[in-house]
DRENVODREN-508487 format. One record per residue (C-alpha): x, y, z; residue in three letters. Coordinates in steps of 0.1 Angstrom, whole numbers, plus 5000, padded with zeros to 4 digits. Each point is the difference from the previous one (the first is absolute). Example, Ala and Ser with C-alpha at 12.3 -4.5 7.8 and 13.67 -1.06 7.14 Angstrom:
! DRENVODREN-508487
512349555078ALA501450344993SER
//
This chain:
! DRENVODREN-508487
582219305001MET497150214996SER498850164968GLY501250355009THR503549875009GLU500249824966LYS498650314981ASP502550225018LYS503049754991LEU499149964965VAL499850394996GLU503550045015ILE501549704977MET498450154968ASN502550305005LEU502749754994PHE498749924966THR500650374987LEU503050114983LYS500350335020ASN502949965023ASP498450255025ASP496749804999ALA502049695010GLN501950165027SER496750145013GLU498649645000GLY503049865020ALA499550275026ALA496349915001GLN500649645002LEU502650035029VAL497450235018LYS497349764995TYR501849685012VAL501150215031LYS496350105008SER498849644995GLN502749865019SER498750205029ARG496349944993GLU499949634993LEU500649705021THR502849774992GLY498049754980GLU498250284979ARG503150194995PHE501649684986SER497349974975ARG500350354989PHE503749974996MET499249684979GLN498050224977GLU502950254998VAL502349754990HIS497649854973ARG499650354984HIS503950055001LEU500649634985PHE497750114972ARG501950344991LEU503449845003VAL499349734976ASN498150224976SER501250054964SER499650375004LYS503150195009LEU498250265020SER498349745023GLU503349845006LYS501550325011ILE496950085021GLY500549675018ALA503650045008ILE499250355012THR497349885023ALA502349735016VAL502850245004ASP497850205022GLN498449725018LEU503549885010LEU500150305022GLY497349895021LEU500349845036ASP497049775002LEU500749775031ASN497149794989GLU501249904965SER503250194992GLY502449705002GLY497549784980LYS499950244970ASN503850034994VAL500049664979ILE496950134980LYS501850354996TYR503149834989ALA498249804975ASN498250304984TYR503550174997LEU501449684984ARG497250014974SER501150374992GLY503649904997LEU499149734976SER498550254974THR502350154971SER498550365008GLU503250205015THR497850245020SER498149725018VAL503349805008MET501550325013VAL497050065022MET499749645012ALA503849995011ALA499650325020ARG496949865017ALA502149695005LEU502750215020GLY497350145021ARG498849675009LEU503749905008ALA500050265028ARG497349815021ARG501649815028LYS498349675003ASP500949634988THR497749984971LEU501650324986THR503649865005ALA499049674982GLU498550224970CYS503250194997VAL502249695000GLU497949854974PHE500250324977GLU503850025004ILE500549644990LYS497650024972ARG501650324986SER503549855000LEU498749704983GLU498350214972TRP503350154993LEU501849674996GLN497449834978GLY499150074963THR499850354989ARG496350125006LEU499950374998GLU496950075024ALA501649785026ARG503450124999ARG498650345003HIS497849925027ALA502949825019ALA502150334999ALA497250215013LEU499149755029VAL503849985013MET500450384999ALA496950045022GLU500849705024LEU503650105004ALA499150345011ALA496749895022ASN501349665014ALA503850025002PRO500449745025THR498249734980LEU501750104970PHE503550035013PHE500349615000VAL499650004961HIS502650294994VAL502749764985ASP497549844977GLU498850354990PHE503550154990PHE500249684978GLN496750044982LEU499550374997VAL502050034969TRP497549784981VAL497450295001PRO502750285001LEU501149874965ARG496649934987ASP499150144965ASN497150205015LYS500750325015CYS497250025028HIS501449665012ILE503550125003ARG498750315019GLU498049805022ALA503049775007ALA502150325008ALA497350105026LEU500249655015ALA503950045000LEU499450345018ARG497849855028ALA502649715005VAL503150255004LEU498050205024VAL499349675020LEU503549875000ILE501350365010GLY498749945034GLN502149655003ARG503749945011GLU502750154979PRO501649704990ARG496849864982LEU499250334986ARG503550064984GLU499849644984ARG496650084984TRP501150334988TYR502949854983ASP498049724985GLN497450254984VAL502950244987TYR501749734984GLU497049854981GLU499150354990ALA503550084986VAL499749684977LYS496950134985GLY501450364991VAL502949824982GLY500350074963ARG497849814972ASN497049925025ASN496550044991GLN498150325008THR497849805027GLU503049875019THR501750345000VAL496850195012HIS499649745028GLY503550045012SER499950354999LEU496950015022LEU501949745023ALA502850275005ILE497650285005GLY498549805027GLU503249945016LEU501050364998LEU496650095018GLY500349765029ALA501850185031ALA502749735006ASP500049904963GLY501150374994ASN503049975023SER500949684983CYS500050154965MET502050315012ALA503349814999ARG502150194977ASP500749694975ARG496449905001ARG498650354997PHE502150074969THR499249674985HIS496450065005ALA500050364985CYS501949864969THR497449724995ASN497150245005VAL501450274978PHE500849724973ARG496250024993TYR499250375001LYS499650034962ASP498449644995HIS497549974969ARG497349875026ASP498050285015ARG499449815033LEU503649925006ILE500850384995ARG497450115024ARG501249745025THR503650164998VAL498550355006THR498349865031GLU503249845015LEU502250324997LEU498750165030PRO500549665020ARG503649984988LEU500650375012ALA498449905033ARG502349705004CYS503350204999SER499350384995PRO503750125001SER501249734974THR497050084979PHE500750354998VAL503849954992ASN499749734974THR496449994985HIS498050345004LEU500850174971ASN499149684980GLU496949965019CYS498550354995VAL501150034964THR498249674993HIS496750115019LEU500150344982LEU500249814967TYR497149775010VAL497850305009LEU500650184965ARG499949684977LYS497449755017TYR496450025009LYS498049915028ASP500549775023PRO503650044994GLU500150365007ARG498049965030SER502449775015SER502950234988ALA498550305018TYR499649825034LEU503649844996ALA501450334994LEU498350155030GLY501149735024GLU503350004988ILE500250395006ALA498849975034VAL502749715007LEU503050194986VAL499050355011ARG502250304988ASN501749764974SER497150034979ILE500550384998HIS501849984967PRO497249844981TYR497450235016LEU499150204969GLU499749694978LEU497749845026ILE497950305004LEU499650024961ALA498549644998VAL497850055031ILE498650344984ARG499149794968GLN498349745022GLY497950285018LEU499250164966SER496250064996PRO500349934963HIS501649655006ARG497849774978LYS500049725027ALA499050255026GLY501950125032VAL502549745010CYS499349945038GLU503549835005GLU501550364988ALA498550145030LEU501449745021SER503550064985CYS499650385006LEU499149955038SER502849755006MET502650254981LEU498950275024SER500949775029GLU503549934984ALA501050364989VAL497850215023GLY500250374995THR502049964967GLN496749944983LEU498550365010MET501250184968PRO498049764980HIS496949975021MET498050284985THR499649834968ASP499449685014PHE497350125024LEU498250154971ASP500149654982LEU498649835030LEU497250245005PHE499049924964LYS499549635009MET496649845009PRO499749975039LEU500949645010MET501849835031PRO503450004982ALA499950374997LEU498850045035THR503049805013ALA502750164979SER498750365009LEU500449885038THR503449894996GLU501050294981LEU498750235028GLY501749805027GLN503549984982ARG499650354985LEU498450215030PRO500350324981GLU497649864974LEU497149915024MET498250335001PRO499650024961GLU499249634998ILE497350045028GLN498450314984GLN500049854964ARG498849655012LEU497150175021LEU499150184969ASP499749714980ARG497949815028LEU497850275003SER499250034963MET499049635001VAL497950025032LEU498450364995VAL501050114966ASN501850325012HIS503550055012PRO501349975038TYR499150335019TYR501950005035PRO497750105030PRO499550385000GLY501250044964ALA498050224975PRO498149794975ARG499950144963ASN497449754989VAL496749925017ALA499549615002HIS497549775014LEU500449695022ALA499749694980PRO497149785000SER500049624988ASN499250094964THR501750324997SER503549955016ALA502349924971SER503550054987MET501450224973SER502149854973SER503150185014SER499549845034SER500149674985LEU503250084981GLY499349784971SER498050064968SER499349634999ASN497850015032SER499050355004SER496450105004LEU498450344994SER498250115029THR497050174983SER499749704975THR500049745024SER497750175027SER497550134972SER500149634986ALA499149855030LEU497250255011LEU498449984964SER500149614997SER498049995033SER497650264991SER499149914964SER500649625003SER496049945002ASN499250224971ARG502849824976LYS498549675012GLN496550104988LEU500950174966THR502749804989LEU499849655014SER499049864966SER503150084983SER502849745003PRO502750264991SER498750245027THR500149715026ARG503749934990ARG500750375004HIS498450025033ASN501949685012ASP503450124987SER499150355017SER499249855034SER503249784997ALA502050314993SER498350205031GLN500749695022LEU503649994991GLU500550385004ALA498449965036SER502249725008GLU503250194988VAL498950305022LYS499549795031ALA503449844994GLN501550364997ALA498350095033ILE501049715020CYS503750044987VAL499750385011ALA498649915034LEU502649745006ARG502950244990THR498850265022LEU499849765029ALA503549844995SER502250314988PHE501750205027ASP498050345002PHE501250055037SER500950364992THR496550074987GLN496850055021GLY497449784980LEU497350005023SER498150254983GLU500649834967PHE498849675013VAL496850165010ARG499450174965GLU501349774977SER500249655016VAL497249965023MET497450044972CYS501249634985TYR498949845033LEU496550004982ASP501349864968HIS498149744983GLU503049764995LEU501449835033ARG503650014988MET499850384998VAL498350045034ARG502649765016GLU502950224986GLU498550325013ALA499449835034VAL503849935004HIS501050344985THR497550175026CYS501449825027ILE503750064990LYS500050364995LEU497350175021ILE502449995030VAL503250194991PRO503149784997MET501849945032GLY497150105023GLU499149785027LYS496350135003GLN497850154975ALA499550385007PRO497450065026SER499850404996LYS499650264974GLY499549984963HIS501849654997LEU497949865025ALA496850084980ARG501549864969VAL501149675017VAL496549985016GLY497850034965SER502349754984VAL499549755029LEU496350045000ASP500149904964LYS502249705009LEU497949895026LEU496950024978ALA501849774976ALA500949785028GLY496449955009ILE498050034967ALA502449894973ASP498449694983PRO503349815000ASP500749845035PRO503849974992HIS500250374991LEU498050075035ARG502549795019LEU502850174983THR498750355011VAL499449895035LEU503349805006THR502150314985SER498750255026LEU503149985024ASP500850195032HIS500950324979ARG496250054996PHE498749925037ASP499450375009LEU497650054971HIS498749645001LEU499050065038SER497650284990GLN496449915007SER499150034962ALA502649754991ASN499449775029LEU496349984989ARG501249894966ALA502349735017LEU497449865018PHE497649974971LEU502849784984ALA499749775029LEU497049874984ASN501849924967ASP499149664982GLU503749924998THR501549865032PHE503650124991GLU498750355000ILE498049985034ARG503349865015GLU502050294986ALA497650275012VAL499849855035LEU503850015001ASN499850354989LEU497850125025LEU501949815026GLY502950254992ARG497950295001LEU498649945036VAL502850205013LEU499350324980HIS496150005005ASN499149765026PRO496750195009ALA498649914964TYR501749684993VAL499649785034LEU496250014999PRO499949884964GLY502449735008LEU498049895029ARG496949984980HIS502049804974ARG501249775031LEU496549945012LEU498949924966GLN502749744994LEU499349835032LEU496349954991SER500849874967GLU502549735016LEU497649945031LYS496649994986TYR499949894965SER501049635008GLY500249764972ALA498550254977VAL503350164996VAL502249814972VAL503649955008SER501550294979ALA497750255019SER501149865033LYS503750034992GLU499550364984GLU498050125034SER502749825022THR502950154980ARG498450355001LEU499349965037LEU503949935006GLY500850324979HIS497650215020LEU501549875034ILE503450094988ARG499050344985ALA497950115030GLY500849835033PRO498350275019ARG496949904981VAL500549635009ALA500850035037GLN496550045013PRO498849704980TYR502849765006VAL497749745017GLN497349994972PRO502749994971ILE501849725019LEU496849805000GLU499350074965THR503449904988LEU500749695017LEU497149794981PRO502050104968GLY503349865013VAL498549644999SER498350084966ASP499949744974THR501750214974SER503850055005ALA499750374987ARG497350095025VAL501849855030SER503450174990THR498350334999CYS498549965032ALA503249895018LEU501750334984ALA497150205014ALA500349855034VAL503750094999SER499250364992GLU497650005028LEU502649875025ALA501950344994GLN496950225007VAL
//
């Protein structure tokens, strides 16, 4: 390896030593991209040496004593498993499996969960070495359940079996009988997280056997139920009861297990066993019983309504009044799910249920707004429909006092769909909230008079008022935050010169900078949530193109990438009216779309983040073709053909090929020039061109031939002469691309 390659690899691997999850995810993405590029550029022997260096770093990280480095190594391995490297992919399976085994041998739950998930991904590979690894892991996990109790091993065994049953069902099926005999060991362990991991394994295996012949299924279902009933008998230990309740829950959740449990005597027996523990002294068992109630209702709705509904709803209302989270959260969800299942049978309890939901949504609640209460209200609207209308005025007032969050958006969407009469009011009030966050004034429909003059936001002046955030804990004053940011930037040098000698002043400055940074992050998060809500909510009856130009387009220049990315998605989604197959090409709306599209193209060409540039260019679908085929926009797209990122050049070339039909006089000469340029690169560069460049040029040539057959037709002979040497290239990737280009040429 050259010094530059080593330095680049070390720089990427250092990201895995950080404790920041985002930094490690970015490191994994960079590592995968770097390995891909090296596999194209390096010869077989040099690439093998490069991968040895990668594995050396991974071995060091996975065996490190630091938790963050172990997590980083597992994250890297998980991403590398998705690569298809013909040169060394099969040989690396054993190494990756060994790294994951090291992760499973730790006592850290987070590392074990990640390692087991990565092992499941490895199990999906289709080769002999993978099958051998999977078989070894299944047998080892079963052995760990039989031996002396070691907490870490028992937990790892349960996690591994859950993943392998889901991702390698054919290999796991051979061991199903042994699994059902041994799964009760972790299901009745004295550690809750081990019991829950075993329940996940049982769920995966029940899904697996659900695809087998009925005779075997019935035998295994009966075996599981009979063993679970033994565990919920009287005078059993708490761990045994909890594990058995989990098993009953998984049996109720399985599609065929549900029908098995629906037999009258068995269903009544199961309900009796579950309800026996609804007032148990242990909070975990009470919560498990609460979570089982909707599954019982789903198993046999008519029987449940006739014999158990009153007892069930009364108990859940009691839990919501007496207990605290997380029991209350589980009770809200259970109540909503039961309401959906029993429909109008829930009506006698409607007032009582709405009262407890109102408590959960109260802005004065010490623990904050309960998101599960939102879900319960949404499910209740599905169950009783218009019977909720008399109560919805008060509930909408409560909902719009809440801070913006995905749960609120989802709840408002469902309420609008199930109660269409509410949709206009929801849309208007939500647009006001979003406008307050984005531009600090209410939403004005196009053409409406504006009582308050306002300015479009800049990166530093766009903020939200305290009412737009809806929470006193996280609200920001617009004037305070903006003035603080401006004053800090203008007076920082003066403070440093006059007060730097004072330790107390330095501490004050540090705390002030930290608070300003925190305020800026809160503001950015609020903007992202607002943009995401604007893009996802149904505003189909509102014309928002003008609003996008005035209130959203400015965020395409924001300093934070996450804000710019959300702004891109929102602009793409909203500038074309919902249901329209083409963007307007005449009138005022066409000018609005054109101005937003100009800004998007500028972002697609000049944004410093390549991922964002690619996102913009791949989002410009056929709806925008009439605008993109204008000469000014085409000039911008041809500029993007010179982007440093190959994926972007590839996307632009495909986009230009689509635009040939709309403006051939402008597009065809540009494509012809690009064709001659690619032919020159492939024909005259010779050995100077590395394998990666040959592959990229050949692939682009194939795209160009497919996109513009009229361009390629006069040059069939020189194109063929240029491509034929590539067919016999030593690099498999280059030869594959050359063959694909020849096949495209054959259709010209």
